[in-house]
C-alpha positions in Angstrom: 96.0 113.1 100.8 98.0 110.2 101.8 100.2 111.2 105.1 102.7 108.6 106.9 102.4 109.2 111.0 104.2 107.6 113.6 102.0 106.8 116.4 102.0 105.5 120.0 99.4 102.7 120.5 98.6 100.5 123.8 98.8 97.0 123.4 96.9 94.6 125.6 97.4 91.1 126.0 95.3 88.7 128.5 97.5 86.2 130.0 96.2 83.3 127.6 97.7 84.9 124.8 101.4 85.2 126.4 103.8 82.7 124.9 107.1 82.0 126.8 109.2 82.5 123.1 109.7 86.1 122.2 109.0 85.7 118.8 105.6 84.4 119.4 105.0 87.3 121.8 106.0 89.8 119.8 103.3 88.0 116.9 100.6 88.3 119.5 101.5 91.9 120.1 101.6 92.7 116.1 98.4 90.5 115.6 96.4 92.7 118.6 98.0 95.9 117.4 96.5 95.1 113.8 93.3 94.3 115.2 93.0 97.5 117.2 94.2 99.6 114.2 91.3 98.1 112.0 88.7 99.1 114.2 89.5 102.6 115.0 88.9 103.1 111.3 89.6 106.9 111.5 90.7 110.2 113.5 89.8 113.8 112.7 93.6 115.0 112.8 95.2 112.0 110.9 92.2 111.1 108.6 91.4 107.3 107.8 94.0 104.4 108.8 95.0 102.7 106.0 97.7 100.3 106.8 100.7 99.6 109.5 104.0 100.3 107.6 106.6 99.2 110.4 106.9 98.6 114.0 109.3 100.6 115.8 109.4 100.0 119.1 107.6 97.7 121.6 108.0 98.8 125.5 108.2 97.0 128.4 104.9 95.5 129.4 103.3 96.3 132.6 100.7 93.5 134.5 97.2 95.4 135.1 96.2 94.7 139.0 92.9 93.7 138.5 92.5 91.6 135.2 95.9 90.5 135.1 96.1 91.3 131.6 99.5 92.9 130.2 100.0 96.3 128.6 102.4 97.2 126.1 103.3 100.3 125.0 104.2 100.6 121.0 105.2 102.9 118.4 104.8 102.4 115.0 104.5 103.6 111.6 101.1 104.3 109.6 99.9 105.1 106.1 97.2 107.3 106.6 94.3 109.0 103.9 92.9 112.6 104.6 90.8 114.9 102.2 91.9 118.3 102.5 89.9 121.6 101.1 91.6 122.4 97.5 92.5 118.9 96.9 91.9 117.4 93.5 90.1 114.2 94.0 88.6 111.0 91.9 85.9 109.5 93.1 83.3 107.0 91.4 79.6 108.0 91.5 77.3 105.6 93.7 74.0 107.7 93.8 72.5 110.0 91.5 69.8 112.4 93.2 68.1 115.3 91.3 70.0 118.1 93.2 73.7 116.0 93.1 75.3 113.2 93.4 77.2 111.3 96.2 80.8 109.6 94.9 83.0 107.6 96.7 86.9 108.1 97.0 89.1 105.5 98.7 87.9 105.1 102.2 85.7 108.0 101.6 82.0 107.3 101.4 80.2 110.6 101.5 81.4 113.2 99.2 78.5 115.3 97.7 78.6 117.3 94.4 75.9 119.5 94.2 74.1 120.4 90.6 75.0 123.9 91.8 78.7 123.0 91.7 78.5 121.5 87.9 78.0 124.5 85.7 76.0 123.7 82.3 75.1 120.4 83.8 71.4 119.4 83.6 69.4 116.9 85.0 68.1 113.7 83.0 65.4 111.5 85.3 64.8 108.3 84.4 65.0 104.8 85.6 68.9 105.2 85.6 69.1 108.9 86.0 72.2 111.1 85.3 73.4 114.7 84.8 74.4 115.5 81.3 75.9 119.2 79.4 75.8 120.5 76.1 79.3 118.7 75.0 77.5 115.2 75.8 79.6 114.5 78.8 77.5 112.3 81.3 77.7 112.3 85.0 75.8 109.0 86.3 76.3 105.9 88.3 79.7 104.2 88.5 80.9 107.0 86.2 84.6 108.2 87.1 84.6 112.2 88.1 87.7 114.1 89.0 86.6 116.9 91.6 88.3 119.5 93.7 87.4 119.9 97.6 85.5 122.8 98.6 84.7 121.6 102.7 85.2 118.9 104.9 83.1 117.7 108.0 84.7 115.1 110.6 81.7 113.3 111.9 83.0 112.1 115.4 80.1 109.5 115.8 80.5 107.5 112.8 84.4 108.3 113.1 84.2 109.2 108.9 84.4 112.5 106.9 82.3 113.9 104.5 83.0 116.3 101.8 81.1 119.2 99.8 83.1 118.9 96.4 82.9 120.9 92.8 83.6 120.9 89.1 84.2 124.7 88.9 87.5 124.5 87.7 90.0 123.5 84.8 90.3 119.6 84.1 86.9 118.6 86.1 84.7 116.3 85.4 83.9 113.0 84.0 87.3 111.2 83.1 87.6 108.9 80.2 88.3 105.5 80.3 89.8 105.5 76.9 93.6 105.9 76.7 
């Protein structure tokens, strides 16, 4: 789900990037904030950082003793994406294995759909393997699949989430591209 959060952050600027003009200073702070925000990627509590929406407040700069850098406390609003147990998602299959498939959904790269959680589907091996059910519904590479999240895991070292998903429920499975 998408979340809107208000976050405090510390932006550190080197003395070389400081300008006399107020607008240029604000621009430097915003550029540094966006760079730092992009590197952070995700947190366990808020999920994946997607976008800074508004800059609420820039505090008074404090000069650091040994480096001469200036630290500006800022408060901003941001849009984040976090997957939750019970949530319905649509993902694109990017890897097909004998025991299940991996899907991508937005910034989440590792949604795993086990063959145990695909009732009535059977594995069809070959150069381009896929899963097929009796109604000829196919789950293979690049197919969009609607799934329900049954569990999530936060990986601190990679700063990303993994999720276990299922097709057990109403209106879940491959999504038709026809309108």
